[in-house]
Predicted model as a PDB file, atoms N, CA, C, CB and O in Angstrom, pLDDT in the B-factor column:
MODEL        1                                                                  
ATOM      1  N   MET A   1      87.763  62.952  54.183  1.00 47.00           N  
ATOM      2  CA  MET A   1      87.160  63.162  55.577  1.00 47.00           C  
ATOM      3  C   MET A   1      88.629  63.235  56.091  1.00 47.00           C  
ATOM      4  CB  MET A   1      86.019  61.868  56.296  1.00 47.00           C  
ATOM      5  O   MET A   1      89.257  64.283  56.243  1.00 47.00           O  
ATOM      6  N   PHE A   2      89.048  62.095  56.315  1.00 51.00           N  
ATOM      7  CA  PHE A   2      90.181  61.689  57.152  1.00 51.00           C  
ATOM      8  C   PHE A   2      91.304  62.588  56.990  1.00 51.00           C  
ATOM      9  CB  PHE A   2      90.619  60.317  56.855  1.00 51.00           C  
ATOM     10  O   PHE A   2      91.878  63.067  57.969  1.00 51.00           O  
ATOM     11  N   ARG A   3      91.711  62.889  55.551  1.00 57.00           N  
ATOM     12  CA  ARG A   3      92.731  63.788  55.311  1.00 57.00           C  
ATOM     13  C   ARG A   3      92.531  65.503  55.610  1.00 57.00           C  
ATOM     14  CB  ARG A   3      93.023  63.521  53.889  1.00 57.00           C  
ATOM     15  O   ARG A   3      93.450  66.321  55.646  1.00 57.00           O  
ATOM     16  N   GLU A   4      91.319  65.734  55.775  1.00 62.00           N  
ATOM     17  CA  GLU A   4      90.974  67.062  56.120  1.00 62.00           C  
ATOM     18  C   GLU A   4      91.275  67.000  57.696  1.00 62.00           C  
ATOM     19  CB  GLU A   4      89.383  67.472  55.685  1.00 62.00           C  
ATOM     20  O   GLU A   4      91.969  67.843  58.266  1.00 62.00           O  
ATOM     21  N   ARG A   5      90.780  66.100  58.219  1.00 64.00           N  
ATOM     22  CA  ARG A   5      90.901  66.167  59.742  1.00 64.00           C  
ATOM     23  C   ARG A   5      92.332  66.059  60.176  1.00 64.00           C  
ATOM     24  CB  ARG A   5      90.083  65.024  60.437  1.00 64.00           C  
ATOM     25  O   ARG A   5      92.796  66.711  61.112  1.00 64.00           O  
ATOM     26  N   HIS A   6      93.124  65.058  59.327  1.00 72.00           N  
ATOM     27  CA  HIS A   6      94.568  65.157  59.462  1.00 72.00           C  
ATOM     28  C   HIS A   6      95.484  66.319  59.402  1.00 72.00           C  
ATOM     29  CB  HIS A   6      94.988  64.462  58.646  1.00 72.00           C  
ATOM     30  O   HIS A   6      96.412  66.497  60.191  1.00 72.00           O  
ATOM     31  N   ALA A   7      95.136  67.180  58.314  1.00 76.00           N  
ATOM     32  CA  ALA A   7      95.798  68.232  58.096  1.00 76.00           C  
ATOM     33  C   ALA A   7      95.113  69.426  59.318  1.00 76.00           C  
ATOM     34  CB  ALA A   7      95.644  68.568  56.432  1.00 76.00           C  
ATOM     35  O   ALA A   7      95.994  70.128  59.814  1.00 76.00           O  
ATOM     36  N   TRP A   8      93.863  69.673  59.762  1.00 73.00           N  
ATOM     37  CA  TRP A   8      93.564  70.263  60.598  1.00 73.00           C  
ATOM     38  C   TRP A   8      94.265  70.116  61.823  1.00 73.00           C  
ATOM     39  CB  TRP A   8      92.522  70.123  60.626  1.00 73.00           C  
ATOM     40  O   TRP A   8      94.431  71.169  62.438  1.00 73.00           O  
ATOM     41  N   ILE A   9      94.887  68.701  62.526  1.00 77.00           N  
ATOM     42  CA  ILE A   9      95.431  68.434  63.561  1.00 77.00           C  
ATOM     43  C   ILE A   9      96.736  68.851  63.187  1.00 77.00           C  
ATOM     44  CB  ILE A   9      95.227  67.152  64.015  1.00 77.00           C  
ATOM     45  O   ILE A   9      97.217  69.647  63.995  1.00 77.00           O  
ATOM     46  N   GLU A  10      97.478  68.562  62.200  1.00 81.00           N  
ATOM     47  CA  GLU A  10      98.600  68.936  61.840  1.00 81.00           C  
ATOM     48  C   GLU A  10      98.959  70.444  62.161  1.00 81.00           C  
ATOM     49  CB  GLU A  10      98.656  68.619  60.555  1.00 81.00           C  
ATOM     50  O   GLU A  10     100.020  70.750  62.705  1.00 81.00           O  
ATOM     51  N   ALA A  11      98.144  71.222  61.841  1.00 79.00           N  
ATOM     52  CA  ALA A  11      97.990  72.834  61.766  1.00 79.00           C  
ATOM     53  C   ALA A  11      97.770  73.309  63.165  1.00 79.00           C  
ATOM     54  CB  ALA A  11      96.687  73.358  60.802  1.00 79.00           C  
ATOM     55  O   ALA A  11      98.199  74.434  63.422  1.00 79.00           O  
ATOM     56  N   ILE A  12      97.271  72.750  63.951  1.00 78.00           N  
ATOM     57  CA  ILE A  12      96.993  72.941  65.550  1.00 78.00           C  
ATOM     58  C   ILE A  12      98.540  72.442  66.131  1.00 78.00           C  
ATOM     59  CB  ILE A  12      95.469  71.784  66.235  1.00 78.00           C  
ATOM     60  O   ILE A  12      99.146  73.148  66.937  1.00 78.00           O  
ATOM     61  N   GLU A  13      98.987  71.407  65.727  1.00 78.00           N  
ATOM     62  CA  GLU A  13     100.367  70.930  66.285  1.00 78.00           C  
ATOM     63  C   GLU A  13     101.522  71.929  66.089  1.00 78.00           C  
ATOM     64  CB  GLU A  13     100.796  69.585  65.583  1.00 78.00           C  
ATOM     65  O   GLU A  13     102.338  72.266  66.947  1.00 78.00           O  
ATOM     66  N   ARG A  14     101.441  72.384  64.682  1.00 76.00           N  
ATOM     67  CA  ARG A  14     102.623  73.387  64.143  1.00 76.00           C  
ATOM     68  C   ARG A  14     102.546  74.601  64.961  1.00 76.00           C  
ATOM     69  CB  ARG A  14     102.478  73.838  62.514  1.00 76.00           C  
ATOM     70  O   ARG A  14     103.513  75.037  65.586  1.00 76.00           O  
ATOM     71  N   ARG A  15     101.132  75.259  64.946  1.00 75.00           N  
ATOM     72  CA  ARG A  15     100.900  76.578  65.880  1.00 75.00           C  
ATOM     73  C   ARG A  15     101.321  76.034  67.322  1.00 75.00           C  
ATOM     74  CB  ARG A  15      99.136  77.197  65.879  1.00 75.00           C  
ATOM     75  O   ARG A  15     102.131  76.737  67.926  1.00 75.00           O  
ATOM     76  N   ALA A  16     100.898  74.936  67.915  1.00 72.00           N  
ATOM     77  CA  ALA A  16     101.371  74.869  69.324  1.00 72.00           C  
ATOM     78  C   ALA A  16     102.813  74.756  69.360  1.00 72.00           C  
ATOM     79  CB  ALA A  16     100.769  73.718  70.079  1.00 72.00           C  
ATOM     80  O   ALA A  16     103.398  75.337  70.275  1.00 72.00           O  
ATOM     81  N   MET A  17     103.540  74.036  68.427  1.00 70.00           N  
ATOM     82  CA  MET A  17     104.991  73.729  68.517  1.00 70.00           C  
ATOM     83  C   MET A  17     105.745  75.005  68.350  1.00 70.00           C  
ATOM     84  CB  MET A  17     105.444  72.683  67.445  1.00 70.00           C  
ATOM     85  O   MET A  17     106.770  75.244  68.987  1.00 70.00           O  
ATOM     86  N   SER A  18     105.190  75.862  67.437  1.00 70.00           N  
ATOM     87  CA  SER A  18     105.803  77.272  67.244  1.00 70.00           C  
ATOM     88  C   SER A  18     105.592  78.255  68.507  1.00 70.00           C  
ATOM     89  CB  SER A  18     105.117  77.968  65.928  1.00 70.00           C  
ATOM     90  O   SER A  18     106.496  79.002  68.880  1.00 70.00           O  
ATOM     91  N   PHE A  19     104.674  78.214  68.964  1.00 67.00           N  
ATOM     92  CA  PHE A  19     104.636  78.843  70.477  1.00 67.00           C  
ATOM     93  C   PHE A  19     105.587  78.465  71.350  1.00 67.00           C  
ATOM     94  CB  PHE A  19     103.446  78.546  71.204  1.00 67.00           C  
ATOM     95  O   PHE A  19     106.403  79.219  71.881  1.00 67.00           O  
ATOM     96  N   PHE A  20     105.482  77.214  71.516  1.00 65.00           N  
ATOM     97  CA  PHE A  20     106.328  76.603  72.479  1.00 65.00           C  
ATOM     98  C   PHE A  20     107.591  76.911  72.188  1.00 65.00           C  
ATOM     99  CB  PHE A  20     106.195  75.239  72.582  1.00 65.00           C  
ATOM    100  O   PHE A  20     108.124  77.520  73.116  1.00 65.00           O  
ATOM    101  N   THR A  21     108.568  76.656  70.886  1.00 64.00           N  
ATOM    102  CA  THR A  21     109.638  76.875  70.762  1.00 64.00           C  
ATOM    103  C   THR A  21     109.958  78.517  70.724  1.00 64.00           C  
ATOM    104  CB  THR A  21     109.959  76.112  69.730  1.00 64.00           C  
ATOM    105  O   THR A  21     111.058  78.849  71.165  1.00 64.00           O  
ATOM    106  N   LYS A  22     109.201  79.408  70.301  1.00 68.00           N  
ATOM    107  CA  LYS A  22     109.209  81.027  70.716  1.00 68.00           C  
ATOM    108  C   LYS A  22     109.625  81.411  72.075  1.00 68.00           C  
ATOM    109  CB  LYS A  22     107.797  81.645  70.608  1.00 68.00           C  
ATOM    110  O   LYS A  22     110.423  82.320  72.306  1.00 68.00           O  
ATOM    111  N   LYS A  23     108.969  80.573  73.094  1.00 73.00           N  
ATOM    112  CA  LYS A  23     108.949  80.734  74.294  1.00 73.00           C  
ATOM    113  C   LYS A  23     110.031  80.156  75.074  1.00 73.00           C  
ATOM    114  CB  LYS A  23     107.876  80.373  74.648  1.00 73.00           C  
ATOM    115  O   LYS A  23     110.314  80.700  76.142  1.00 73.00           O  
ATOM    116  N   ILE A  24     110.729  79.041  74.658  1.00 77.00           N  
ATOM    117  CA  ILE A  24     111.818  78.320  75.324  1.00 77.00           C  
ATOM    118  C   ILE A  24     112.626  77.742  74.111  1.00 77.00           C  
ATOM    119  CB  ILE A  24     111.266  77.140  76.386  1.00 77.00           C  
ATOM    120  O   ILE A  24     112.283  76.888  73.293  1.00 77.00           O  
ATOM    121  N   SER A  25     113.843  78.474  74.228  1.00 79.00           N  
ATOM    122  CA  SER A  25     114.993  77.992  73.515  1.00 79.00           C  
ATOM    123  C   SER A  25     115.547  76.492  73.457  1.00 79.00           C  
ATOM    124  CB  SER A  25     115.953  78.719  73.991  1.00 79.00           C  
ATOM    125  O   SER A  25     115.428  75.729  74.415  1.00 79.00           O  
ATOM    126  N   ARG A  26     116.119  76.159  72.342  1.00 79.00           N  
ATOM    127  CA  ARG A  26     116.639  74.935  72.446  1.00 79.00           C  
ATOM    128  C   ARG A  26     117.867  74.566  73.449  1.00 79.00           C  
ATOM    129  CB  ARG A  26     116.963  74.670  71.199  1.00 79.00           C  
ATOM    130  O   ARG A  26     118.127  73.427  73.836  1.00 79.00           O  
ATOM    131  N   ARG A  27     118.476  75.596  73.747  1.00 85.00           N  
ATOM    132  CA  ARG A  27     119.481  75.446  74.857  1.00 85.00           C  
ATOM    133  C   ARG A  27     118.900  74.992  75.932  1.00 85.00           C  
ATOM    134  CB  ARG A  27     120.167  76.611  75.223  1.00 85.00           C  
ATOM    135  O   ARG A  27     119.362  74.006  76.507  1.00 85.00           O  
ATOM    136  N   THR A  28     117.572  75.767  76.467  1.00 84.00           N  
ATOM    137  CA  THR A  28     117.045  75.733  77.781  1.00 84.00           C  
ATOM    138  C   THR A  28     116.364  74.329  77.717  1.00 84.00           C  
ATOM    139  CB  THR A  28     116.037  77.015  78.144  1.00 84.00           C  
ATOM    140  O   THR A  28     116.210  73.810  78.823  1.00 84.00           O  
ATOM    141  N   ILE A  29     115.970  73.683  76.749  1.00 80.00           N  
ATOM    142  CA  ILE A  29     115.363  72.171  76.795  1.00 80.00           C  
ATOM    143  C   ILE A  29     116.654  71.450  76.925  1.00 80.00           C  
ATOM    144  CB  ILE A  29     114.415  71.621  75.358  1.00 80.00           C  
ATOM    145  O   ILE A  29     116.604  70.572  77.787  1.00 80.00           O  
ATOM    146  N   VAL A  30     117.766  71.562  76.337  1.00 85.00           N  
ATOM    147  CA  VAL A  30     118.661  70.778  76.422  1.00 85.00           C  
ATOM    148  C   VAL A  30     119.318  70.712  77.796  1.00 85.00           C  
ATOM    149  CB  VAL A  30     119.437  71.052  75.463  1.00 85.00           C  
ATOM    150  O   VAL A  30     119.574  69.624  78.311  1.00 85.00           O  
ATOM    151  N   GLN A  31     119.644  72.093  78.502  1.00 87.00           N  
ATOM    152  CA  GLN A  31     120.124  72.048  79.727  1.00 87.00           C  
ATOM    153  C   GLN A  31     119.031  71.333  80.682  1.00 87.00           C  
ATOM    154  CB  GLN A  31     120.503  73.455  80.136  1.00 87.00           C  
ATOM    155  O   GLN A  31     119.471  70.527  81.502  1.00 87.00           O  
ATOM    156  N   ALA A  32     117.729  71.556  80.638  1.00 84.00           N  
ATOM    157  CA  ALA A  32     116.726  70.731  81.220  1.00 84.00           C  
ATOM    158  C   ALA A  32     116.981  69.424  81.445  1.00 84.00           C  
ATOM    159  CB  ALA A  32     115.683  70.751  80.542  1.00 84.00           C  
ATOM    160  O   ALA A  32     117.233  68.919  82.539  1.00 84.00           O  
ATOM    161  N   LEU A  33     116.902  68.789  80.220  1.00 84.00           N  
ATOM    162  CA  LEU A  33     117.355  67.210  79.815  1.00 84.00           C  
ATOM    163  C   LEU A  33     118.652  66.742  80.674  1.00 84.00           C  
ATOM    164  CB  LEU A  33     117.814  67.100  78.051  1.00 84.00           C  
ATOM    165  O   LEU A  33     118.711  65.754  81.406  1.00 84.00           O  
ATOM    166  N   ILE A  34     119.654  67.669  80.413  1.00 87.00           N  
ATOM    167  CA  ILE A  34     120.687  67.294  81.043  1.00 87.00           C  
ATOM    168  C   ILE A  34     120.709  67.199  82.723  1.00 87.00           C  
ATOM    169  CB  ILE A  34     121.594  68.136  80.545  1.00 87.00           C  
ATOM    170  O   ILE A  34     121.332  66.366  83.382  1.00 87.00           O  
ATOM    171  N   ALA A  35     119.962  68.147  83.170  1.00 85.00           N  
ATOM    172  CA  ALA A  35     119.787  68.177  84.589  1.00 85.00           C  
ATOM    173  C   ALA A  35     119.108  67.257  85.457  1.00 85.00           C  
ATOM    174  CB  ALA A  35     119.279  69.166  84.820  1.00 85.00           C  
ATOM    175  O   ALA A  35     119.214  66.988  86.653  1.00 85.00           O  
ATOM    176  N   LEU A  36     118.263  66.783  84.367  1.00 82.00           N  
ATOM    177  CA  LEU A  36     117.244  65.718  85.182  1.00 82.00           C  
ATOM    178  C   LEU A  36     118.007  64.278  86.040  1.00 82.00           C  
ATOM    179  CB  LEU A  36     116.102  65.019  83.851  1.00 82.00           C  
ATOM    180  O   LEU A  36     117.482  63.719  87.002  1.00 82.00           O  
ATOM    181  N   PRO A  37     119.251  63.907  85.460  1.00 82.00           N  
ATOM    182  CA  PRO A  37     119.614  63.022  86.004  1.00 82.00           C  
ATOM    183  C   PRO A  37     120.392  63.682  87.409  1.00 82.00           C  
ATOM    184  CB  PRO A  37     120.332  62.213  85.013  1.00 82.00           C  
ATOM    185  O   PRO A  37     120.683  62.864  88.281  1.00 82.00           O  
ATOM    186  N   ALA A  38     120.648  64.763  87.589  1.00 78.00           N  
ATOM    187  CA  ALA A  38     121.198  65.320  88.788  1.00 78.00           C  
ATOM    188  C   ALA A  38     120.268  65.352  89.808  1.00 78.00           C  
ATOM    189  CB  ALA A  38     121.704  66.596  88.606  1.00 78.00           C  
ATOM    190  O   ALA A  38     120.592  65.174  90.982  1.00 78.00           O  
ATOM    191  N   LEU A  39     119.023  65.588  89.411  1.00 75.00           N  
ATOM    192  CA  LEU A  39     117.852  65.638  90.484  1.00 75.00           C  
ATOM    193  C   LEU A  39     117.784  64.607  91.174  1.00 75.00           C  
ATOM    194  CB  LEU A  39     116.557  65.795  90.015  1.00 75.00           C  
ATOM    195  O   LEU A  39     117.305  64.709  92.303  1.00 75.00           O  
ATOM    196  N   SER A  40     118.304  63.155  90.632  1.00 75.00           N  
ATOM    197  CA  SER A  40     118.359  62.116  91.559  1.00 75.00           C  
ATOM    198  C   SER A  40     119.058  62.086  92.677  1.00 75.00           C  
ATOM    199  CB  SER A  40     118.673  61.199  91.059  1.00 75.00           C  
ATOM    200  O   SER A  40     118.713  61.394  93.635  1.00 75.00           O  
ATOM    201  N   LEU A  41     120.201  62.897  92.672  1.00 74.00           N  
ATOM    202  CA  LEU A  41     121.336  62.870  93.784  1.00 74.00           C  
ATOM    203  C   LEU A  41     120.646  63.695  94.572  1.00 74.00           C  
ATOM    204  CB  LEU A  41     122.900  63.378  93.455  1.00 74.00           C  
ATOM    205  O   LEU A  41     121.275  63.499  95.612  1.00 74.00           O  
ATOM    206  N   PHE A  42     119.790  64.503  94.871  1.00 75.00           N  
ATOM    207  CA  PHE A  42     119.087  65.537  95.686  1.00 75.00           C  
ATOM    208  C   PHE A  42     117.954  64.593  96.610  1.00 75.00           C  
ATOM    209  CB  PHE A  42     118.294  66.794  94.580  1.00 75.00           C  
ATOM    210  O   PHE A  42     117.568  65.055  97.683  1.00 75.00           O  
ATOM    211  N   ARG A  43     117.486  63.355  96.169  1.00 73.00           N  
ATOM    212  CA  ARG A  43     116.698  62.423  96.473  1.00 73.00           C  
ATOM    213  C   ARG A  43     116.997  62.065  98.105  1.00 73.00           C  
ATOM    214  CB  ARG A  43     116.913  61.283  95.436  1.00 73.00           C  
ATOM    215  O   ARG A  43     118.174  61.772  98.311  1.00 73.00           O  
ATOM    216  N   LYS A  44     116.304  62.049  99.038  1.00 69.00           N  
ATOM    217  CA  LYS A  44     116.664  61.444 100.529  1.00 69.00           C  
ATOM    218  C   LYS A  44     116.909  59.927 100.196  1.00 69.00           C  
ATOM    219  CB  LYS A  44     115.301  61.638 101.788  1.00 69.00           C  
ATOM    220  O   LYS A  44     116.103  59.212  99.600  1.00 69.00           O  
ATOM    221  N   LEU A  45     118.155  59.538 100.672  1.00 67.00           N  
ATOM    222  CA  LEU A  45     118.143  58.192 100.769  1.00 67.00           C  
ATOM    223  C   LEU A  45     117.518  57.388 101.911  1.00 67.00           C  
ATOM    224  CB  LEU A  45     119.324  57.890 100.691  1.00 67.00           C  
ATOM    225  O   LEU A  45     117.435  57.860 103.045  1.00 67.00           O  
ATOM    226  N   PRO A  46     117.081  56.169 101.595  1.00 71.00           N  
ATOM    227  CA  PRO A  46     116.257  55.556 102.723  1.00 71.00           C  
ATOM    228  C   PRO A  46     117.288  55.307 103.795  1.00 71.00           C  
ATOM    229  CB  PRO A  46     115.450  54.149 102.296  1.00 71.00           C  
ATOM    230  O   PRO A  46     118.481  55.134 103.546  1.00 71.00           O  
ATOM    231  N   ASP A  47     116.659  55.297 105.230  1.00 69.00           N  
ATOM    232  CA  ASP A  47     116.983  54.793 106.197  1.00 69.00           C  
ATOM    233  C   ASP A  47     117.429  53.352 106.349  1.00 69.00           C  
ATOM    234  CB  ASP A  47     116.159  55.062 106.806  1.00 69.00           C  
ATOM    235  O   ASP A  47     116.718  52.389 106.061  1.00 69.00           O  
ATOM    236  N   THR A  48     118.675  53.282 106.830  1.00 75.00           N  
ATOM    237  CA  THR A  48     119.189  51.870 106.865  1.00 75.00           C  
ATOM    238  C   THR A  48     119.669  51.174 108.142  1.00 75.00           C  
ATOM    239  CB  THR A  48     120.258  51.816 106.008  1.00 75.00           C  
ATOM    240  O   THR A  48     120.553  51.762 108.764  1.00 75.00           O  
ATOM    241  N   ASP A  49     119.238  50.057 108.605  1.00 82.00           N  
ATOM    242  CA  ASP A  49     119.571  49.499 109.787  1.00 82.00           C  
ATOM    243  C   ASP A  49     121.121  49.269 109.764  1.00 82.00           C  
ATOM    244  CB  ASP A  49     118.758  48.237 110.011  1.00 82.00           C  
ATOM    245  O   ASP A  49     121.557  48.646 108.796  1.00 82.00           O  
ATOM    246  N   PRO A  50     122.011  49.706 110.732  1.00 78.00           N  
ATOM    247  CA  PRO A  50     123.416  49.809 110.751  1.00 78.00           C  
ATOM    248  C   PRO A  50     123.724  48.204 111.235  1.00 78.00           C  
ATOM    249  CB  PRO A  50     124.001  51.129 111.833  1.00 78.00           C  
ATOM    250  O   PRO A  50     124.864  47.796 111.012  1.00 78.00           O  
ATOM    251  N   ASP A  51     122.762  47.278 111.884  1.00 84.00           N  
ATOM    252  CA  ASP A  51     122.704  45.999 112.362  1.00 84.00           C  
ATOM    253  C   ASP A  51     122.378  45.070 111.411  1.00 84.00           C  
ATOM    254  CB  ASP A  51     121.881  45.897 113.359  1.00 84.00           C  
ATOM    255  O   ASP A  51     122.583  43.894 111.712  1.00 84.00           O  
ATOM    256  N   ALA A  52     121.878  45.341 110.240  1.00 86.00           N  
ATOM    257  CA  ALA A  52     121.454  44.530 109.016  1.00 86.00           C  
ATOM    258  C   ALA A  52     122.487  43.589 108.763  1.00 86.00           C  
ATOM    259  CB  ALA A  52     121.206  45.377 107.738  1.00 86.00           C  
ATOM    260  O   ALA A  52     123.678  43.897 108.749  1.00 86.00           O  
ATOM    261  N   ILE A  53     122.071  42.514 108.573  1.00 88.00           N  
ATOM    262  CA  ILE A  53     123.158  41.704 107.724  1.00 88.00           C  
ATOM    263  C   ILE A  53     123.152  41.629 106.365  1.00 88.00           C  
ATOM    264  CB  ILE A  53     123.174  40.420 108.026  1.00 88.00           C  
ATOM    265  O   ILE A  53     122.081  41.504 105.771  1.00 88.00           O  
ATOM    266  N   VAL A  54     124.387  41.699 105.672  1.00 88.00           N  
ATOM    267  CA  VAL A  54     124.289  41.831 104.223  1.00 88.00           C  
ATOM    268  C   VAL A  54     125.330  40.687 103.757  1.00 88.00           C  
ATOM    269  CB  VAL A  54     124.671  43.429 103.666  1.00 88.00           C  
ATOM    270  O   VAL A  54     126.043  40.057 104.538  1.00 88.00           O  
ATOM    271  N   GLU A  55     125.303  40.531 102.439  1.00 89.00           N  
ATOM    272  CA  GLU A  55     126.330  39.656 101.726  1.00 89.00           C  
ATOM    273  C   GLU A  55     126.991  40.461 100.990  1.00 89.00           C  
ATOM    274  CB  GLU A  55     125.847  38.557 100.901  1.00 89.00           C  
ATOM    275  O   GLU A  55     126.370  41.312 100.353  1.00 89.00           O  
ATOM    276  N   VAL A  56     128.372  40.379 100.909  1.00 87.00           N  
ATOM    277  CA  VAL A  56     129.230  41.146  99.856  1.00 87.00           C  
ATOM    278  C   VAL A  56     130.248  40.445  99.506  1.00 87.00           C  
ATOM    279  CB  VAL A  56     129.753  42.409 100.253  1.00 87.00           C  
ATOM    280  O   VAL A  56     131.282  40.398 100.172  1.00 87.00           O  
ATOM    281  N   ASN A  57     130.066  39.843  98.447  1.00 89.00           N  
ATOM    282  CA  ASN A  57     131.156  39.176  97.611  1.00 89.00           C  
ATOM    283  C   ASN A  57     131.304  37.689  98.203  1.00 89.00           C  
ATOM    284  CB  ASN A  57     132.650  40.050  97.703  1.00 89.00           C  
ATOM    285  O   ASN A  57     132.312  37.004  98.029  1.00 89.00           O  
ATOM    286  N   GLY A  58     130.219  37.295  98.895  1.00 90.00           N  
ATOM    287  CA  GLY A  58     130.346  35.975  99.457  1.00 90.00           C  
ATOM    288  C   GLY A  58     130.802  36.331 100.860  1.00 90.00           C  
ATOM    289  O   GLY A  58     131.193  35.339 101.475  1.00 90.00           O  
ATOM    290  N   TRP A  59     130.850  37.273 101.422  1.00 90.00           N  
ATOM    291  CA  TRP A  59     131.205  37.360 102.519  1.00 90.00           C  
ATOM    292  C   TRP A  59     129.901  37.762 103.615  1.00 90.00           C  
ATOM    293  CB  TRP A  59     132.313  38.252 102.401  1.00 90.00           C  
ATOM    294  O   TRP A  59     129.198  38.626 103.090  1.00 90.00           O  
ATOM    295  N   ILE A  60     129.584  37.510 104.483  1.00 91.00           N  
ATOM    296  CA  ILE A  60     128.538  37.515 105.614  1.00 91.00           C  
ATOM    297  C   ILE A  60     128.854  38.973 106.515  1.00 91.00           C  
ATOM    298  CB  ILE A  60     128.731  35.972 106.659  1.00 91.00           C  
ATOM    299  O   ILE A  60     129.649  39.014 107.454  1.00 91.00           O  
ATOM    300  N   LEU A  61     128.291  39.797 106.164  1.00 90.00           N  
ATOM    301  CA  LEU A  61     128.663  41.175 107.173  1.00 90.00           C  
ATOM    302  C   LEU A  61     127.492  41.923 107.866  1.00 90.00           C  
ATOM    303  CB  LEU A  61     129.391  42.393 106.269  1.00 90.00           C  
ATOM    304  O   LEU A  61     126.336  41.921 107.444  1.00 90.00           O  
ATOM    305  N   LYS A  62     127.957  42.601 109.048  1.00 89.00           N  
ATOM    306  CA  LYS A  62     127.184  43.516 109.479  1.00 89.00           C  
ATOM    307  C   LYS A  62     127.237  44.866 108.553  1.00 89.00           C  
ATOM    308  CB  LYS A  62     127.549  43.710 110.860  1.00 89.00           C  
ATOM    309  O   LYS A  62     128.332  45.223 108.116  1.00 89.00           O  
ATOM    310  N   ARG A  63     126.044  45.624 108.250  1.00 84.00           N  
ATOM    311  CA  ARG A  63     126.224  46.771 107.545  1.00 84.00           C  
ATOM    312  C   ARG A  63     127.121  47.740 108.387  1.00 84.00           C  
ATOM    313  CB  ARG A  63     124.881  47.355 107.188  1.00 84.00           C  
ATOM    314  O   ARG A  63     127.861  48.516 107.783  1.00 84.00           O  
ATOM    315  N   SER A  64     127.094  47.731 109.455  1.00 84.00           N  
ATOM    316  CA  SER A  64     127.983  48.836 110.013  1.00 84.00           C  
ATOM    317  C   SER A  64     129.644  48.518 109.989  1.00 84.00           C  
ATOM    318  CB  SER A  64     127.502  49.082 111.577  1.00 84.00           C  
ATOM    319  O   SER A  64     130.561  49.294 110.258  1.00 84.00           O  
ATOM    320  N   ASP A  65     129.700  47.191 109.596  1.00 83.00           N  
ATOM    321  CA  ASP A  65     131.352  46.749 109.249  1.00 83.00           C  
ATOM    322  C   ASP A  65     131.635  47.295 108.058  1.00 83.00           C  
ATOM    323  CB  ASP A  65     131.720  45.113 109.096  1.00 83.00           C  
ATOM    324  O   ASP A  65     132.826  47.377 107.758  1.00 83.00           O  
ATOM    325  N   LEU A  66     130.725  47.737 107.213  1.00 78.00           N  
ATOM    326  CA  LEU A  66     131.275  48.298 105.722  1.00 78.00           C  
ATOM    327  C   LEU A  66     131.519  49.915 105.884  1.00 78.00           C  
ATOM    328  CB  LEU A  66     129.997  48.006 104.348  1.00 78.00           C  
ATOM    329  O   LEU A  66     132.081  50.644 105.066  1.00 78.00           O  
ATOM    330  N   THR A  67     131.117  50.182 106.784  1.00 67.00           N  
ATOM    331  CA  THR A  67     131.458  51.976 106.957  1.00 67.00           C  
ATOM    332  C   THR A  67     132.489  52.246 107.492  1.00 67.00           C  
ATOM    333  CB  THR A  67     130.561  52.851 107.791  1.00 67.00           C  
ATOM    334  O   THR A  67     132.809  53.424 107.656  1.00 67.00           O  
TER     335      THR A  67                                                      
ENDMDL                                                                          
END                                                                             
C-alpha cells in the first residue's frame, strides 16, 4: 500500500513539475536566483544618529567624524 501511495505522489509531483518547467524556462529561474542578492541593495537603510559614539579599531569616535 505504501508503494502505491508513493507512486501516486510521484506521479502528481512529476505532472506539477512538468507544468512548472513548461511555463518557466531554466534561464528565467537562474536569472531570478541571481537577482535575489541584488534586492537587498534596495532595502532602506536604518536611520543612524550622527552623534552616536562608535568604536573603530580601538578608537572611540562620533559617527559624524567617520563621514
